[in-house]
N, C-alpha and C positions, 0 to 999 in steps of 0.2 A: 124439905127441899123448897127451892124458891120457885117461882114461875118464871119461864123463859122470856125473854124481852120480846116483846110486839116485834115481827117483821113485817114491811111495808114494800107493794110492788112499785117499780118506776121503771119506765121506759127506756130502753137503754139506745141511745143516739150515736150513732157510728159515721155517717156520711154528711158534710155538710147540709144537703139541700133537705136532709130530715129533720134539721131546726125549723126551717119554714113551713116545713108540713105538720109538724107537731101539734097536738092540741092540748088543751089546759089540762094541768097535770102534774104529777113529779116526771122527772127525767133525770137521766144520768150519762156522764161521759168522762172520758180521760183525755189526758193532755197529747197523747199522740193519735188520737182520731179526727178526723176532719170536721165533728161537729164542734170541736170544745171552743175556738174561739168564736163562731159564731154565736155559742150559747152565751159565752161571756160579753158579746155584745148586747144581747137581751136583757141581760143582767144591768149593764151599764145604763142602757135606754129606760128601765123600770118595766120591761114587758115581762120579766120573769126577777123571781127573788132566789137568793141563794141560800139555800137550806143548811148547808154543811160542807165542808171539804176535807179530805185525809189523803195521805199517800201510800201508794203501795210499797211491797219490798224492794222495787226497782228504783223507788224514789220519782215515781211518776204521779202527778196530782191527779185526783178524781173529784168532780163536783156534781153537788146534787142540788138541782134548782125545782121551785115549784114555776109550772109556764101559768100565765095568768089570761094569756090571749092567743089567738090562732086558730086553724079550722079545725070544726068538731068532728072532721072525719077522721082525724088522726092522719097516721102515716100512708093511706092509701090502700093497696094490695094487703087483704088480711094476713097471707104468708110475710108480709114484712113485719109486723108486730113482733116485738120482743119485750120480756121482761126480766130483770134481775132482782134478786133478793137483798136487800140495804138492811145493812144492822144500825144498831143505835149510835156508833159513833159518826154517823151523818149529821145527827140530830145537834150535836155538841156544838157546830160552827163556832168554836172556842175563840178564835182569832179576830172574828168580827164582835166577840161580845166585849172584848176586854181593850181599852186605850192604850196602845203603846206596849203591844205584847210582847216586844222582846225583852223588855224590862221587866213586866209583870211575871213571865213564865219565872225569872228566878225570885221575884215577890212570893211566889207558891211554892217554890222548893225551899227557900230559906225560912220560910215560915214553918213549916213543918220541923226543919231542925230546930229552930229557937222553942218550937212550942215540946219540942220531946227533951229539952233540958241542955242542949248541946252547948258545948265553950267552943270548939274548933269545927270550922265549917269550912272545907276545901271545894273552889268551885274551879272549874274547866271548861273552857271551848274550844276544840281544836278541828281542822280540817283534816279530813280522811283523805286516802289516795285517792278515793275514787269521786271526790268533788263535796263530799255531803260532811255534815259537821256533827259532833259528837257532844252534847253538851252534858255537863254531870256536875251532882252536888253529893258531898260524903261529906258526914257529921260523927261525932262521939256521943250523940245522944241516948236516949233510951231505948230506941229503935221501937219493931212493934213486932208483936208473937205473930204465928201463922194465924190464928182466927182474926185479928185485928187487921192483918194485912189483906186478907182474903173476902172476907165477911163484910168489912165495913171501907177499908180504904180505896179497894177495886169494886164499889157497888156506887154506882151512878146514884146522886142524891142523899147518899150517906156520909158522915163525916165520922171522925175519931175524937172529934173536939167536943168538950163537954162546955165550953164556953166560962170557965172558972180556972181559978188556979193559977191565973198569971197567962194564961194562953190567950191567942188573939181572937178566938172564935171562928167556927166554921161553918161552912152550907154545903159542903161534899162538892163543889165544882171543881175543886183544885185540879182533879185527874183528867177533866175535860180540857184542860189547858195543858198540864204536864204530859201528858200521854198519849191522848186519843189521837189527835191530828197528825204523829209522826210516822215515819217510817218503821220505826221498832222501838222497844223499850225494855230496860233491866230495872230490877228493883232486889237489891239483897240486904235484907233486915235480920238481923240475930242469925237463927240458923236456916231461913228461908228465903230462896232465891224464886223470881217469877221473872219470866221472859214473853215479853208479847208484842204483839202487833195488831194495832185498833183495838177493839174488844176482845180478842181472841190472846190466850196466854197460856202458859204450862208453868207447872210449878215443880221446884227439884229442893232435895235437900242439900244444905251446903255447909262448909265447915262454920262456925259460930263466928261472929264478928260483933264489936261494939259499934251501936248505933247504925246508920243505913246508909246505904250508896245508892243513887240515883241517875241513870243516865239515859238520854234518849237520842236517837239518829236523826237526824233532821236533814232536809234537800236542800242543794246548792242556791237556789233561789230564794228561800225561806228558812233562815234560821236564826238564833239570837246570837250576841256577840259577847266578846269580853267586857267592851265599854258598856254593855246595856247592865253587867253585873257590877261594874265600880258605881255607876250613876245611882243605882238601887242602893249599895250601901251606904254612899254619902249622903242619902236622903233619912236614913236611919239613926236612930240613939239606941245603940244595943253596947253599953260598955263594958259587959261580961263576955261576949262573944269575940272571938279572934276569927279575923275572915283571911282565907289564902284565895287570890283569883290568880291561875296560871302562874304559880311559883311564886306572886309576890303580894306581901303582906298589906291588909287594908284594916282601918277601923271605922266603926260606924259611931260616931262621935258629935253629930250635929244636935245639941242639947238645946233647947229653949230656955230662954235666959229672963226674959221681963215678962210677966203676967198682963196682958192687954184685956183679956176679954174671958168671961164665963159662961157657960149654958149649964145651969144646975145640975149638977149631978148626971152629965152626959160629956161634957168636952171643956178642956181649957186651951186658950190661945195665947200663944206666946210670939214673943219676938226678940229676935237675934241679930245684932248688928253686924254687918259684913262690909268689905271694902267695895266689893262688887253689887250693883244693884241688881235686885230680884223681881220677878214678877208673878210669882207664883205663892199660892199658898198650899204647903204639904200636910195632907191629913194623915196622921199616923194611930196605932192601936199599939198599945205598950211599946211604943218607940220603933215600930215597924212599919214603914211608908206602906201607905195604901194608895192614896192618887193625889192628883194635883188639881187645884182649881186658880183660874187667872183672877188676879186682883187689880194689877195695876202695877208699876213700879215703885219700890219700895228698896232703901238701902240695909238691906238685910234680908233675911227670913224670916217669914210668918209662918207659924206652925201650929195645926189645931190637935191637940192630943185627946184621943177619944176615952174618956175614964171610964165606960161600959165597953162589953164586949161587941166588937163589930158586927156581930149577927143581930144585935136590938136596932142598931141605927143605921146601918150601911147596905147598899143592894147587894142582891146574891153575888155579884162578882168583886164586891168590895170597889169598885169603881166609880160610887157615887153615893149620895146621902138617900136614905128614906123616910130620915127622921126632918121631920117638917122645921122644930125649932131650932136644930142644929143649921139645916141649910139655910133659915132665914138669917140666923144669926151670922153667918158665913159672907151671906148676900150683901147684908146691911154694913159688914165690915169695908168689903169691895168697895161698895158705893162710896163710902167715905173717903176712901183712899183716892177715888177717881175724881171725888169734891176737891179733894185739898190741891189734887196735882192740875185742875182744870185753873184753881184760883193762883197758883204759883205762873201758868202761862199767861193769865190775862194779865198778870201783873207787870211782865217784862214785854220788852218793846220789840216787834218784829217776829216774836216765834209762831209759828204755825204747824200743822200738822192737816194737810190738805190733801184729799184722795180724788182721784179722776176717774170715775167708774166707765169702763167701756161696756161693748157688748158681748165679750167673748166668753165670761164664764157662763152666761144663760144657756149657750150652744154646746159648748163643749162636751155635756154627756152626749149628745147626739151625734157630735163628729166622732168621739171616742169608740162608740158605739158601732157608726159605720167603719170606721176602719178594723176594728175587731173581727168585723165580717168578713174582711179580706183576706187574713191571714190563715194559711194551711197549718195541717199539725205540725208540730216541732217536741223534740223530746231531748232531755239533759242540754248540755251547753249546746247551743246552736247557733246559725244564722238565717237571715229572712232570707226566703228563696228570691230569686231577681224578679219572678213575675209577680209575688207578694211586694216587692218595694215598687214596681211600675204601678202597681194599682194603688197603693197608698200616695205614692207621689200624685197620680194622676186625681184623686178623690180630693186631696188638699188644696191642689191647683185650681180644680173646681170651685171651691168655696171661698178661694182667694179671688179668683175671677167675678164670682158673686160681690164679693165685699168692695170691690174696685167700682161698681155699679151705685153705690150707696157714699154720697160723701159724709154722712154722719160720722162715722168712725175709720179710722184706717185701719187696715187688717193687721193683727199681730201675730199671724199665722208664718212660720218660717218660709223661707224661699223655697224653689226647687234644688238648688245646689246645697243649701243648708239640709234640708230633710234628707238628702242622699246621703252627705257625709254623716249625720246621726245615725242612721241605722245600719251605717258599714260597720258593726261592730259584733262580737260575738254575745249571746245571751245565757246568763246562767241558768235559765228556765223559762217557763211558761209565765209564772208571775212576774220575772224581772222582765219580759217583754210586755206582758199587759201594762205594768206602769209605765213603762218607755212610750207605748203607744198614747197613753193617756197625756203625759206631759207631752208629747208632741202636738197636741192640738190643744193645750192649755193656751190661753191668750191673757194673760195678766194684767191687772188693773195696775196704775200707776200712782205711786205716793211721793209727795213732798213733806221733808220733816225739816224745821230749820230749829237749831238748837243755841244759835250765836244770837245772845243778848244785843239788840240793836244793829244788827245787820239786814239789810232788806233783799232777799232773792232776785236776782236781775230776771225781766220777763224770758230770756231766752231759755231757761230752765222749765218754763211752764208748756205743757202741751201743745196749748192752742197756739203760741207764740214761739215754740221752739227752734232755735237756730238748727241748720242743717249739721253743721259739727257735733252740736249736743243729741241729737237726734240719731246719729251714727252711735254716740257712745249708750245711750239710752237702748238702743236696739241690740247693741252689742253687749251690754251687760245682762239685757234678758233672754238672748241666744245662749251665754256661757253658763248662766243659772240653769235654764233648762237642761242643757246638755249635760251638766255635772248631775241633775237630778234623774236624768235618765241614767246615768253610770250606773250612779247609786241604787238603781232599782226602787226609787221612792216614788209613791204616786200621791203625796202631798202636795196640794195645791198650794199656790203662793202669789202673792204680788211684788212688784219690782218698784224701784224711785230711787230718788237722790235725797242724800242726807248733809245737810250742811252742818258743820261740826268742826271745833278746835282741835278734838282729840280723836276721832273716829274717822277712819279710812272706807270703812265698811260696817254693816251691821246686819243681822236678823232680829227683827221685831217680832213680838207677839202681840196683837191688839185683842179689843173684847170681841168677842164672839168666835175667838179663837183664829182670828185672821192672823196670817202669816206674811212677813213682808223680808225680801231681800232687797238692801239697800246699799248704794256705794254712795260715796263723796265723789262728785264730779272733779275737785279739784286736785292736782298733784300736790300742791304745798296746801296744808291744812288751813295755814296762818294769813297768806299774802295773798290765795284765791285769785290768782292771774292765769295760770295756764292750767287748762283740763285735761284728763287721760286724752290721748290718742290712740286707738285702737289700730291703727297704720302702723304704729310705733312698735316695733317689736319688743322692746323692756315694758312699753305700758302695757301690751297684752297680755305679757308673762305674770305681771302682777295684776291684773283684772282675772285671769284664769286662776291665780293663786287663791284671791279674795273671794272668788265665788265657789270654790272648794271648801274654804273654812268655813262661809256664812252658810253653805248649804248643809254641811255637818251639823250644824246648830238645828236647821230644821228637819232635816232627814233622819236625825239619830233622838231628836226631841231633848238635848241640852242645851239648856241655856247660859251656863256660866263656864269657865275656863278651869279646868280641874284635871286630874289624873283620868278621868272617864272622858273627857273630851280629848285629851292627847290619845289616847287609847284608838278613838274613832276616827279622830283626825290621821291617824297614821294609815290606817285601814283603809281610810277613803282616798286620800293621796296615793295610794297604791293601786287602787281602783281607776284611779284617774291618769295616772301616771303617763300612760300611752294615749292621753286624747289630745296632748298639747300639738301633736304633729299637724292635727285636723283641725284647731282652732283657726289656723291662718285661712283656711277652705272656709268654714263656718263664715268668719267677718267678710271674706271676699264676696259672699251670697248675700249680704244685707244690703237693700237698696234704701237708700237717703231719699227722703222726700222732698221737693223742693221748698225754698223758704228764704226769708230774710232774716239776719241777723236782728234782733230789735232787744236792745238794753234798756 
């Protein structure tokens, strides 16, 4: 018999005031408690650390945090002290461990199928009648017997992989992302069925089947998508596996063509030309996509194939290198690509990439923390109460008034009317609302990119000399992308700006250090460059909103190119934002233009 997992004690926080009174140590709360958003505020500010999260069978999110500061006296009266037992599911913190977890969930599921020798893998994600989502992966591989399923796969830190015989190699972490964070999960492999929630499960004897079926139920505000599954498949090279996603067939056929670099005995780097420029290097093991590294734009795909099992060279979550030799080779390759790009820019006339950094990003964390502390408990699909809205508006107004006292930077915080409109919507759950509040106080930097050889960008487009009509367009674009990101429930930060190009109306760019930029070409006519977009014109505003949805989809869903995964994500996101257009006019009306003189 194995030993039971160690249990720990954590203070149970229910009411809002308990967060302010709690002393250092572990604490736990649930989304329908008054302490939920104030605790998130402390995590955002850095006064607490998120240890883990999970969902109960009703879809309510629970978070466990380590408080780093606070009164040593604890909660006050001794009879108010409470504690609950926390199981190891809280310590997975899986979603925070993975970059772009909605896609990596499919990676973990698909790897199990491929390593089991599956030739057919059926993937599905569907919305249930109660607003939750069920994601599943079914294959015709060898499956697992009961001993392997119970004593290896369902043991934290254990793995069924032996890192040989063509498998990708494992660390026993897959179940931390696949199973533990979700409301419930089921596995049927051979003649064994397991049904669970968190670390608790029951075992059943079922009719024998070939292969394995895995399915999990995810909450309304935190779930994976069909487009994430498609995006993952399209980064792989698994020519012998037939994939089906929600009934449609896909092939993993991205092969490496030209060998450009080798790390002896560990990795080979290939280049595959493509019509669209790409800016990431794909790291794979046995053709299975692991993670991506930003390397600068190239006219095709750069693919690093590991020639040894991932357990030997990658981090435990397989989202990074732990092998110095491979990491150094990839970094040097990225530097060479960057130098080539810079040389090309310097040899052309008038091409610029100029960033204007404001003060917003340095205080956005504190602002978001303050807002979260104002929100009361909410469950399921909800709206913000009128009192919470008023508190949020008052707090942002206070910060905006302080901005007006300093002439150094114009405030990029939304106007009162804009805030009210943006908050007037239903939220899929606490994670959606949390992301939206962070976006509400994010103040993006500004970026100007000119890709037209010989064209000199007029001064009226630069922040310090921006004409009022251009300023109106810039502010409108910033608020449109903010509103779209709020509707999509993405907390990814971004900058905004103008891109001058003969063939690009809008763009989503990813720079070094993973900076994300949402750009719009200010000119309605890309070639003649005479008339700019006017947000007060209905047709122009509709185009700008549509462009914002398109480009935000690249950022929010982590898809850099236009393919079927992007089409799927775009369809979903258009549906999410379709009802937003009636509010766009009100948002634009709330945008105040600063005075100025047009300078050319």
